Each structure stands twice: as C-alpha cells, then as structure tokens.
C-alpha positions as CSV (number, residue, x, y, z in Angstrom):
1,M,42.0,29.5,-82.7
2,A,41.5,33.3,-82.7
3,G,43.7,33.9,-85.7
4,G,46.8,32.8,-87.7
5,K,47.4,29.8,-89.8
6,E,46.7,26.5,-88.0
7,T,47.9,23.0,-88.8
8,P,45.4,20.2,-89.3
9,R,46.3,18.9,-85.9
10,Q,45.6,22.2,-84.3
11,K,42.3,22.5,-86.1
12,M,41.3,19.0,-84.9
13,I,42.2,19.9,-81.3
14,G,40.1,23.1,-81.6
15,M,37.1,21.3,-82.9
16,M,37.4,18.7,-80.1
17,Y,37.6,21.5,-77.5
18,L,34.4,23.1,-78.9
19,V,32.5,19.8,-78.8
20,L,33.7,19.1,-75.2
21,T,32.5,22.6,-74.2
22,A,29.1,22.0,-75.7
23,L,28.7,18.7,-74.0
24,L,29.7,20.2,-70.6
25,A,27.2,23.0,-71.1
26,M,24.4,20.6,-71.9
27,N,25.1,18.3,-69.0
28,V,22.4,18.5,-66.3
29,S,23.6,19.0,-62.8
30,K,23.5,15.8,-60.7
31,V,22.2,17.9,-57.8
32,I,19.3,19.2,-59.8
33,L,18.5,15.7,-61.1
34,K,18.6,14.4,-57.5
35,G,16.2,17.1,-56.5
36,Y,13.8,16.0,-59.3
37,V,14.1,12.4,-58.1
38,K,13.2,13.4,-54.5
39,V,10.3,15.6,-55.5
40,N,9.0,12.8,-57.8
41,E,9.2,10.2,-55.0
42,S,7.2,12.5,-52.7
43,I,4.6,13.1,-55.4
44,V,4.3,9.4,-56.1
45,R,3.8,8.6,-52.4
46,S,1.2,11.4,-52.1
47,R,-0.6,10.1,-55.2
48,E,-0.7,6.5,-53.8
49,N,-2.0,7.7,-50.4
50,M,-4.6,9.9,-52.1
51,E,-5.8,7.0,-54.3
52,E,-6.0,4.7,-51.3
53,N,-7.9,7.3,-49.3
54,N,-10.3,7.8,-52.3
55,K,-11.1,4.1,-52.3
56,R,-11.9,4.1,-48.6
57,V,-14.1,7.2,-48.9
58,T,-15.9,5.8,-51.9
59,E,-16.6,2.6,-50.0
60,A,-17.9,4.5,-47.0
61,F,-20.0,6.7,-49.3
62,K,-21.5,3.6,-50.9
63,N,-22.4,2.1,-47.6
64,T,-24.5,5.2,-46.6
65,I,-27.0,4.7,-49.4
66,A,-28.9,2.0,-47.6
67,G,-29.7,4.4,-44.7
68,N,-29.9,7.6,-46.8
69,A,-31.7,7.3,-50.1
70,G,-30.9,10.9,-50.9
71,A,-27.2,10.0,-51.1
72,L,-27.7,7.8,-54.2
73,P,-27.8,10.6,-56.9
74,Y,-24.6,12.2,-55.4
75,F,-22.9,8.8,-55.2
76,E,-23.7,8.2,-58.9
77,K,-22.2,11.5,-59.8
78,S,-19.0,10.7,-57.8
79,E,-18.8,7.4,-59.8
80,E,-19.3,9.4,-63.1
81,A,-16.5,11.7,-62.1
82,H,-14.2,8.8,-61.1
83,K,-14.6,7.2,-64.5
84,L,-13.7,10.4,-66.3
85,I,-10.7,11.1,-64.1
86,I,-9.3,7.6,-64.0
87,E,-9.4,7.4,-67.8
88,V,-7.2,10.5,-68.1
89,E,-5.0,9.3,-65.2
90,K,-4.2,6.0,-67.0
91,Y,-3.5,8.0,-70.2
92,V,-1.0,10.2,-68.3
93,D,0.7,7.0,-67.1
94,Q,0.9,5.7,-70.6
95,V,2.5,9.0,-71.8
96,K,5.0,8.7,-68.9
97,F,5.9,5.1,-69.7
98,N,6.4,6.0,-73.3
99,V,8.9,8.7,-72.3
100,I,10.8,6.3,-70.0
101,S,10.8,3.7,-72.7
102,A,12.3,6.1,-75.2
103,S,15.0,7.3,-72.8
104,E,15.9,4.0,-71.2
105,Q,15.5,1.9,-74.3
106,T,13.3,-0.7,-72.5
107,T,10.0,-2.4,-73.1
108,K,9.3,-2.6,-69.4
109,A,9.0,1.1,-68.6
110,D,6.3,0.5,-66.0
111,T,8.8,-1.2,-63.8
112,V,11.5,1.5,-63.9
113,Q,11.9,3.7,-60.8
114,L,13.2,7.1,-61.5
115,K,15.9,6.9,-58.9
116,Y,17.4,3.8,-60.6
117,A,17.1,5.2,-64.2
118,Q,20.2,5.0,-66.3
119,R,19.5,8.2,-68.3
120,P,17.6,10.7,-66.1
121,D,19.4,13.6,-67.8
122,D,18.3,12.6,-71.3
123,Y,16.3,15.5,-72.8
124,D,16.4,14.6,-76.5
125,N,14.1,11.6,-76.4
126,P,11.4,13.1,-74.2
127,T,11.2,16.2,-76.4
128,R,11.2,14.0,-79.5
129,V,8.3,11.7,-78.5
130,L,6.2,14.5,-76.9
131,L,6.8,17.5,-79.2
132,G,8.9,16.4,-82.2
133,S,11.8,18.2,-83.7
134,E,10.1,21.7,-83.8
135,P,8.4,22.9,-80.6
136,S,6.7,25.7,-82.5
137,T,4.9,23.1,-84.6
138,P,4.6,20.1,-82.2
139,I,3.5,16.7,-83.3
140,T,-0.1,15.6,-82.7
141,G,0.1,11.9,-82.8
142,S,-0.7,9.2,-80.1
143,L,0.8,9.9,-76.7
144,S,2.0,13.3,-77.7
145,A,1.9,16.4,-75.5
146,I,-0.8,17.9,-77.7
147,E,-3.0,14.9,-77.3
148,L,-2.4,14.9,-73.5
149,K,-3.3,18.6,-73.4
150,N,-6.5,18.0,-75.3
151,K,-7.5,15.1,-73.0
152,V,-6.9,17.1,-69.8
153,A,-8.8,20.1,-71.3
154,D,-11.7,17.8,-72.3
155,L,-11.7,16.4,-68.7
156,H,-12.0,19.9,-67.3
157,K,-14.8,20.7,-69.7
158,N,-16.8,17.5,-68.8
159,L,-16.3,17.9,-65.1
160,M,-17.5,21.5,-65.2
161,A,-20.5,20.5,-67.3
162,M,-21.4,17.8,-64.7
163,L,-21.0,20.3,-61.9
164,D,-23.2,22.9,-63.6
165,G,-25.9,20.3,-64.2
166,M,-25.8,19.2,-60.5
167,K,-26.3,22.7,-59.3
168,T,-29.7,23.1,-61.0
169,N,-30.9,19.5,-60.4
170,P,-33.0,19.2,-57.2
171,K,-31.8,15.7,-56.6
172,T,-28.1,16.7,-56.7
173,K,-28.4,20.3,-55.6
174,L,-25.2,21.9,-54.4
175,L,-24.8,24.8,-52.0
176,D,-23.0,27.8,-53.5
177,D,-20.0,27.3,-51.2
178,D,-19.6,23.7,-52.3
179,Y,-20.1,24.6,-56.0
180,Q,-17.4,27.4,-55.8
181,S,-15.0,25.1,-53.9
182,L,-15.2,22.4,-56.5
183,K,-15.1,24.8,-59.4
184,R,-11.8,26.3,-58.1
185,K,-10.3,22.8,-57.7
186,I,-11.3,21.6,-61.2
187,D,-10.1,24.9,-62.8
188,N,-6.6,24.0,-61.4
189,I,-6.2,21.2,-63.9
190,K,-7.1,23.2,-67.0
191,P,-4.1,23.5,-69.3
192,H,-2.9,27.2,-69.3
193,D,-0.6,29.0,-71.8
194,S,1.4,31.7,-70.2
195,G,2.1,33.3,-73.6
196,D,5.6,34.5,-72.6
197,M,8.4,34.6,-75.1
198,E,11.8,32.9,-74.4
199,D,14.5,32.8,-77.1
200,G,11.9,33.6,-79.7
201,L,9.7,30.7,-78.7
202,K,6.2,31.2,-77.4
203,M,5.6,29.5,-74.0
204,V,2.5,27.4,-74.4
205,W,1.5,24.6,-72.0
206,E,3.2,21.8,-73.8
207,V,6.5,23.7,-74.3
208,E,6.6,24.9,-70.7
209,N,6.0,21.4,-69.3
210,F,8.1,19.2,-71.7
211,Y,10.4,21.0,-74.1
212,H,14.1,20.6,-73.6
213,L,13.7,19.2,-70.1
214,P,15.6,16.1,-68.8
215,M,13.7,12.9,-68.5
216,A,13.6,13.2,-64.7
217,A,11.8,16.5,-64.9
218,V,9.3,15.3,-67.5
219,V,8.4,12.2,-65.4
220,C,8.1,14.4,-62.4
221,N,5.7,16.8,-64.2
222,L,3.6,13.9,-65.5
223,N,3.3,12.3,-62.0
224,K,2.3,15.7,-60.6
225,M,-0.5,15.9,-63.2
226,A,-1.7,12.5,-62.2
227,A,-1.6,13.4,-58.5
228,D,-3.5,16.6,-59.2
229,L,-6.3,14.5,-60.8
230,S,-6.4,12.3,-57.7
231,S,-6.7,15.4,-55.6
232,V,-9.6,16.6,-57.7
233,E,-11.4,13.3,-57.2
234,A,-10.7,13.5,-53.4
235,E,-12.3,17.0,-53.3
236,M,-15.3,15.8,-55.3
237,L,-15.8,12.8,-53.0
238,G,-15.6,15.1,-50.0
239,V,-18.0,17.7,-51.3
240,L,-20.5,15.2,-52.8
241,S,-20.7,13.0,-49.7
242,G,-21.1,16.1,-47.6
243,A,-23.9,17.4,-49.8
244,S,-25.8,14.2,-49.3
245,G,-25.4,14.3,-45.6
246,K,-22.0,12.6,-45.6
247,I,-22.8,9.6,-43.4
248,S,-26.3,8.6,-42.6
249,I,-26.7,9.4,-38.9
250,K,-27.7,6.3,-37.0
251,F,-28.4,6.8,-33.3
252,D,-26.2,4.1,-31.8
253,Q,-26.0,5.4,-28.2
254,L,-28.9,5.2,-25.7
255,S,-28.7,6.6,-22.2
256,A,-31.0,7.6,-19.3
257,K,-31.3,11.3,-18.8
258,V,-32.8,13.3,-16.0
259,I,-33.7,17.0,-16.6
260,A,-34.8,18.9,-13.5
261,P,-35.9,22.6,-13.5
262,S,-33.5,23.1,-10.6
263,S,-30.8,21.1,-9.0
264,Y,-31.0,23.3,-5.8
265,I,-34.0,22.6,-3.6
266,Q,-34.7,24.0,-0.2
267,A,-36.2,21.9,2.5
268,G,-40.0,21.7,2.2
269,Q,-40.1,22.2,-1.5
270,Q,-41.0,19.6,-4.1
271,Y,-38.3,18.2,-6.4
272,T,-39.5,17.6,-10.0
273,A,-37.7,16.1,-13.0
274,D,-38.2,14.6,-16.5
275,I,-36.7,11.1,-16.8
276,F,-36.4,9.6,-20.3
277,I,-34.2,7.6,-22.7
278,A,-32.0,9.9,-24.9
279,A,-30.5,8.7,-28.2
280,S,-27.4,10.1,-29.7
281,S,-24.9,9.1,-32.4
282,S,-21.1,8.7,-32.0
283,K,-20.8,9.6,-35.7
284,I,-22.0,13.1,-35.3
285,S,-19.2,15.5,-35.9
286,K,-18.8,19.3,-35.7
287,E,-19.7,19.5,-39.5
288,D,-23.1,17.8,-38.7
289,M,-24.0,19.7,-35.5
290,K,-22.9,22.9,-33.8
291,I,-23.9,24.2,-30.3
292,Y,-23.8,27.9,-29.7
293,I,-24.2,29.6,-26.4
294,G,-25.8,33.0,-26.1
295,V,-27.8,33.2,-29.3
296,D,-31.3,32.3,-30.5
297,S,-32.4,30.6,-33.7
298,A,-32.8,33.8,-35.7
299,E,-29.4,35.1,-34.7
300,A,-27.7,31.7,-35.5
301,A,-29.4,31.6,-38.9
302,S,-27.9,35.0,-39.7
303,G,-24.4,33.8,-39.0
304,K,-23.9,34.7,-35.3
305,T,-22.0,32.2,-33.2
306,G,-22.6,33.6,-29.7
307,T,-20.2,33.7,-26.9
308,L,-19.1,30.0,-27.1
309,D,-18.9,27.2,-29.7
310,V,-19.4,24.1,-27.6
311,P,-17.1,21.2,-28.7
312,I,-18.7,17.9,-29.9
313,E,-17.4,14.7,-28.4
314,G,-19.0,11.3,-29.1
315,G,-22.0,12.9,-30.7
316,M,-22.7,15.2,-27.7
317,G,-21.8,18.7,-26.8
318,K,-19.4,19.1,-23.9
319,Y,-20.2,22.4,-22.2
320,L,-17.4,23.5,-19.9
321,V,-17.4,26.9,-18.3
322,G,-15.9,28.5,-15.2
323,T,-18.1,29.5,-12.2
324,G,-16.6,32.6,-10.8
325,G,-19.8,33.9,-9.1
326,Q,-22.2,32.2,-6.7
327,G,-26.0,31.8,-6.8
328,E,-28.4,30.9,-9.6
329,Q,-26.8,30.9,-13.1
330,T,-28.7,30.6,-16.4
331,Y,-27.5,30.0,-19.9
332,K,-29.2,29.5,-23.2
333,G,-28.3,28.7,-26.8
334,I,-29.2,26.7,-29.9
335,I,-28.3,23.4,-31.5
336,K,-27.6,23.8,-35.2
337,Y,-28.3,20.5,-36.9
338,K,-27.5,19.6,-40.5
339,N,-30.2,17.7,-42.4
340,P,-29.2,15.1,-45.1
341,D,-30.0,17.6,-47.9
342,G,-27.4,20.0,-46.5
343,T,-29.9,22.5,-44.9
344,F,-29.9,23.3,-41.2
345,K,-32.5,23.2,-38.5
346,Y,-32.2,25.1,-35.2
347,Y,-33.2,23.8,-31.7
348,P,-33.2,26.3,-28.9
349,F,-32.5,25.4,-25.2
350,S,-32.0,27.0,-21.8
351,Q,-30.7,25.7,-18.5
352,T,-30.4,27.0,-14.9
353,Y,-28.0,25.8,-12.2
354,M,-26.9,26.9,-8.8
355,V,-23.3,27.7,-7.8
356,A,-22.5,27.3,-4.1
357,A,-19.4,28.2,-2.1
358,P,-16.7,25.6,-2.8
359,A,-16.0,22.9,-0.2
360,V,-13.0,21.5,-2.0
361,A,-10.3,23.1,-4.1
362,I,-8.4,21.3,-6.9
363,S,-6.1,23.4,-9.2
364,A,-3.5,22.6,-11.7
365,D,-0.4,24.5,-10.6
366,Q,0.6,25.7,-14.0
367,M,-2.3,25.6,-16.4
368,R,-6.0,24.7,-16.5
369,V,-5.3,21.6,-18.7
370,F,-3.3,18.5,-18.3
371,Y,-0.8,17.3,-20.9
372,R,0.3,13.8,-21.9
373,G,4.0,13.0,-21.8
374,V,4.9,15.4,-19.0
375,V,4.5,15.6,-15.2
376,N,1.5,17.7,-14.3
377,P,1.7,19.2,-10.7
378,V,-1.6,19.5,-8.9
379,S,-2.6,20.9,-5.5
380,V,-5.7,19.6,-3.6
381,S,-7.3,21.0,-0.4
382,A,-10.6,20.6,1.3
383,A,-12.1,22.9,3.9
384,G,-11.6,21.6,7.4
385,V,-9.8,18.5,6.2
386,S,-6.1,17.6,6.9
387,P,-4.1,16.9,3.7
388,T,-3.2,13.5,5.2
389,D,-6.9,12.5,5.2
390,I,-7.6,13.5,1.6
391,Q,-8.1,10.7,-0.9
392,L,-8.2,11.2,-4.7
393,S,-10.0,9.3,-7.4
394,A,-9.1,10.1,-11.0
395,N,-10.9,8.7,-14.1
396,G,-10.3,9.3,-17.8
397,G,-7.3,10.0,-20.0
398,G,-5.3,7.1,-18.6
399,A,-4.5,9.1,-15.5
400,K,-1.9,8.0,-12.9
401,Y,-0.7,10.1,-10.0
402,I,1.6,10.0,-7.0
403,S,1.4,12.0,-3.8
404,K,4.2,14.3,-2.9
405,G,2.8,15.1,0.5
406,G,1.1,18.2,1.8
407,G,-1.7,18.1,-0.7
408,K,0.7,18.1,-3.6
409,Y,0.3,15.5,-6.4
410,E,2.0,14.7,-9.8
411,F,-0.3,13.5,-12.6
412,T,0.7,11.6,-15.7
413,F,-1.5,10.4,-18.6
414,A,-1.4,7.5,-21.0
415,G,-3.0,7.0,-24.4
416,S,-3.1,9.6,-27.2
417,G,-5.3,12.4,-28.4
418,A,-7.6,14.7,-26.4
419,A,-9.7,13.5,-23.5
420,T,-11.0,14.5,-20.1
421,C,-10.0,13.5,-16.6
422,S,-12.5,13.7,-13.7
423,I,-10.9,14.1,-10.2
424,S,-13.0,13.3,-7.1
425,V,-12.0,14.1,-3.5
426,S,-13.1,12.3,-0.4
427,A,-12.0,12.2,3.2
428,K,-12.6,9.4,5.6
429,G,-15.1,7.8,3.2
430,K,-17.1,11.0,2.7
431,S,-17.3,12.9,-0.6
432,Q,-16.0,16.4,-0.4
433,G,-17.9,17.8,-3.4
434,P,-18.6,17.1,-7.0
435,A,-15.9,15.8,-9.3
436,V,-13.8,18.4,-11.2
437,V,-13.2,17.8,-14.9
438,F,-10.0,18.8,-16.6
439,R,-9.1,18.5,-20.3
440,V,-6.2,16.2,-21.2
441,K,-4.4,17.3,-24.3
442,P,-1.5,16.0,-26.3
443,L,1.7,17.9,-26.3
444,P,1.9,20.8,-28.7
445,K,3.8,20.2,-31.9
446,P,7.4,21.2,-31.6
447,E,9.2,23.8,-33.6
448,P,12.9,23.9,-34.8
449,K,15.1,26.0,-32.6
450,V,18.1,27.6,-34.3
451,G,20.5,30.0,-32.6
452,G,18.2,30.2,-29.5
453,K,15.2,31.2,-31.7
454,F,12.1,29.2,-32.5
455,A,11.8,28.8,-36.3
456,P,13.3,32.1,-37.3
457,S,12.3,33.4,-40.7
458,E,15.7,35.2,-41.1
459,M,19.0,35.5,-39.4
460,K,22.2,37.5,-40.0
461,K,24.9,35.6,-41.8
462,S,27.2,36.2,-38.9
463,E,24.7,34.6,-36.6
464,L,24.3,31.6,-38.9
465,S,28.0,31.0,-39.0
466,M,28.0,30.5,-35.2
467,V,25.2,27.8,-35.3
468,G,26.5,24.3,-34.5
469,A,23.3,22.4,-33.9
470,V,19.6,22.4,-34.2
471,G,17.2,22.0,-31.3
472,A,13.4,21.6,-30.9
473,G,10.8,22.7,-28.4
474,A,7.3,23.8,-27.9
475,N,7.2,27.6,-28.2
476,G,5.3,29.2,-25.3
477,F,4.7,25.9,-23.6
478,D,5.0,26.3,-19.8
479,F,5.8,22.7,-18.9
480,T,9.3,21.1,-19.0
481,A,9.2,19.0,-22.1
482,N,12.3,17.3,-23.5
483,F,12.1,17.1,-27.3
484,M,15.0,15.2,-28.8
485,V,16.2,15.8,-32.4
486,Q,16.9,12.5,-34.0
487,S,18.0,13.6,-37.5
488,Y,18.3,16.6,-39.7
489,S,18.2,17.5,-43.4
490,L,19.5,20.8,-44.7
491,M,19.5,22.5,-48.1
492,G,20.8,25.9,-49.3
493,K,23.1,27.6,-51.8
494,V,26.8,28.3,-51.2
495,K,28.4,30.5,-53.9
496,G,25.5,29.8,-56.1
497,K,25.7,26.0,-55.8
498,L,22.9,24.0,-54.2
499,V,24.2,22.1,-51.2
500,Q,22.3,19.3,-49.3
501,C,23.4,17.5,-46.2
502,E,21.9,15.1,-43.7
503,G,22.9,13.8,-40.3
504,N,21.7,12.1,-37.1
505,G,21.2,13.9,-33.8
506,P,21.1,17.6,-33.2
507,N,24.8,18.4,-33.7
508,F,25.8,19.4,-37.2
509,A,28.5,17.5,-39.1
510,A,31.3,19.3,-41.0
511,D,29.3,19.7,-44.2
512,A,26.3,21.2,-42.3
513,L,28.6,23.6,-40.5
514,A,30.1,24.7,-43.8
515,L,26.6,25.3,-45.2
516,F,25.7,27.6,-42.3
517,K,29.0,29.5,-42.6
518,G,28.9,29.8,-46.3
519,I,25.2,30.4,-47.1
520,D,24.8,33.1,-49.7
521,V,23.2,36.3,-48.5
522,N,19.4,36.6,-49.3
523,N,19.3,32.8,-49.8
524,K,17.4,30.5,-47.5
525,I,18.6,27.4,-45.6
526,F,15.8,24.9,-45.6
527,I,15.8,22.8,-42.4
528,D,13.8,19.6,-41.9
529,I,14.2,17.7,-38.6
530,K,12.8,14.5,-37.1
531,V,11.9,15.1,-33.4
532,K,10.9,12.7,-30.7
533,G,8.8,14.1,-27.9
534,P,8.7,13.1,-24.2
535,D,5.5,11.2,-25.0
536,G,7.3,9.1,-27.6
537,A,5.5,10.8,-30.6
538,I,7.6,11.4,-33.7
539,N,7.2,14.7,-35.5
540,N,8.7,15.9,-38.8
541,V,9.0,19.7,-38.6
542,G,11.0,22.3,-40.5
543,C,11.6,25.9,-41.3
544,A,13.3,28.1,-43.8
545,I,15.8,30.8,-42.7
546,R,16.8,33.6,-45.0
547,A,20.4,34.8,-44.5
548,T,20.7,38.6,-44.2
549,R,23.8,40.9,-43.9
C-alpha cells in the first residue's frame, strides 16, 4: 500500500487491514476490564456495609434522645444530612442504570451485575448518554454528566451551609476539631477540574470521569461516587452523635466499694474505711472518660497526659503497675470525664498503698502477658513451700493449665479479645499471698514472609526469582506460633503485561513462579494471602514488593 498501482482487490484488502488494525487498537484489554470488575465488586460491598452500618448507628443515635435531650438537635441535623445525601445517591444510581441500559440494550439495568455484563468494553454508549458527541461541549440533559456534576456540587454546598450554621448555633455547637474533620470529609466529594490538557482537550471533571472510558470503568466510577457519599454520611453520624454525648450514659453497674486511708495497719492502731455503693456504666469508653496518672486538673486541661493513660474496661479504669520497691507507695491523678455537650470536667484523686516483701513468686517465663492460641509457660514458687504442695487457682480469660512438675506450668486460654487472668497460690489450704493479675491478649496479626523476610518493601530481582512459596508469621513475637497460609493472590507486570494468579496453600504454582521470575524491574508484586492462626482466627494480609536490580 506504500506505492505503485494497486488492483481493486489489493485496495480492498488494504482497507480491511486498516479497519482490523483500528479495531484491535480500540479493544480494551480483558485483564484491565477484569481489574475494573474486581474493584467495582469491592466498592459495592464496602458501600453496602457502610449503608448497613449507617442504619445501625442512626437507630442507636435515635434511642439516645430519650435519655439525653441535648442529642435531639444533633439527631435532626443528621436526618437532614441523610435526606440530602440519599437523594443524590439515588440519582447516581439512576445515572449508572442509564449507562448500563444503553450499553447492554436492556430495560432491567438494575438487575445487571457488572461481572455478567455482555459489553463491559463498550465506550461509545456511556460517552454518548453522559457527554454527547463533543466532549468540549457536553450535553446538559437529564441523567447527563453535567447534571450529575451540578447535583454533587449542590450537595457539597448545602452540607457546608448546614455545617457552618451548626457551628454558631448553641444547640448544635461543634468543637473546632469536629468541624474541621467534617469539612475535610465533605470537601472530598466536591467536583474538581484538574485543568490539564490532553490531545487538545481540557480535562474537566466530567471528561476525566466518563469520556472515552469502557462501560466497566464508568460504572466503577459511579459506584465509587455513591460509596463516597455513604462515607460522608457515616462521618457526619459519628461526629454528630459524639458532639451530643454519643450515647447517653446510664449507670447500669452497682457494686460495694471500701476505701481505706491505708491497707497496712500495725497492731494497736485503728482501722478506718469508707463503705458505700458505687455506680458505673459499662457503656463508658475511652472517648468518654480518660484516667491520667501523675498530673493535676490544670495540667490535664492544658493537654498533659502524665506518666500513664489508664485503660478503661467495663466503664472503669484498670490501673496496673509494677511494684519494684517496698514500703509505702503513693500515686495521684485525674479523671477526665466528657459531658453530653462535649466539654470536659476533671476529678482529681490520690491513693496510698504498702508494698511488702513477696511471699510468693509467679512469673511468665517469656513475657509479662499471656497469649491466646499458644502455650504459655509459667513458673510458680512460694517461700518455704515445696513445689509439690503448691496449688493454683486461675480465673478469667478462659484459662486452663497443666502441671509439668517442679513448679512449672503451661497455660492456655479460650475465648477471644483482650482479658485478664488472676492467678492465686495456696499450699495445704492456706493462701500464699494476693492474686497476681496478668493480661490475656489475642495473637498479633501475622505478616507475609517472602524469601525469609517479613513483608519486605523491595527485593532484588535475583532474590525474587528464587522464591517458591509465601509464609506468614508474627514479626518479633517470642512465642512459637504456627500460622498457616491457606491461599494466595498475586499481581504484577511481566514484560509490561499485567499478570494475576491465585492458588491454595503456601507453595506457588507454575504461573506464580513465572511471575516472580519475570517481574519487571522497578515494578511491584502485590501479594494478598489468607492466613489461619494457631487460635483458629483467619486473617487477610498482604504486602507489595518492588523488584530492584
């Protein structure tokens, strides 16, 4: 075709070749489309989870009004925001269904799942219905990209107006941190034009999101917009419920308490104590109350947190500190309590206790905590008592133990989450001292282990080519814990082509081995694995490794 006289047949063949070349150039890679489908499915699941969570939070927020009248104005504002957001969310779905209907030629677009679509690579119809034939002068009709852009921009404007009004209204006053947090979140949904030029076309919001993209990408973008709106609603619910005191604190736990000036009394002295009923709430969290050791009210109000931030469990602070020295010990601090209007009040306290020489010794052989799912070795001894006469009693954390002889024990723990275990020692029916409390913690989350390294950020290409499996373990964890890799999913580029592979177990199949051997330098291998811990917990973890020379 470069020159010379051609027959009609040769001209026809040349034209067919040009048409075929153009069609091949326009064909969207199946790998890329598959990537859009996977991302879209993840976004849809996240959006569904977010919407379900928003319903639960809204219901809980509504239930607080009866016990906290100050929550009503904030709840009404959350309902106002919900109506504004859900209206635009439904419109985004209408735009999405219109795009799917145009590409799939169906009147039931709301039932079409992207992974089953017949024409996910169609980019003509999405561009036609959203922008028209000329992206520089897009259409402005119903369900167009311009109308969508305007609705999202109006939503941003209305939410910001509502937020600014709340900040100055005494009934819906917001702390500056809460205001700034919501403002940043709402600003994320505002349509933004980059203003860049590509092939002579100015990159405005509607062009960047919808022009000349396959239907799969357009649907993915629209679902992300809807998910972002649900995320904004979640943020507003969280901040507004927090600003109103979150959950009305009801004191649902009563217990007898005894406070004595001293728990160490010499013979002949009087023992005095205050005995009373104390009320607490199991709903109090660390956001509602903080306990600081080593500071007074003025210092705490200025932002100081002292030497220790006491953890809150069951509405009460759990103060745990080592006792290295003997004799009288004194500590003081403050309780920082959050009022329903978001302000804080400070309650100072001080306490004295006596530390005597130990009569019994209990120590964890490896660490000062116990872990679920593994064997925890413990040594126990008591002054003047034979190991054969020692009797243990363990309460909390689903503790079980077996004696290994000579004062050695092995502890295991049932259940889940963090807890405490209290161990008491007696000999021949007599207590050998106060119970010793240990923390019981779940196993740390595992990390992928590749080439003998925990979640490396980069490895030499020669090292990657030698990798034949992926492992998992808890980095820096001193106990023996057997983490089993159940499956893996890999993704990376080989000779510029995106390669994905999956398999069961830790050992790589042939396609995975080929990916590790052929990965392009300065590209990353994305690794996602499913790991089962010795406690039966399933974790999904991953890492990205950049190949270097």
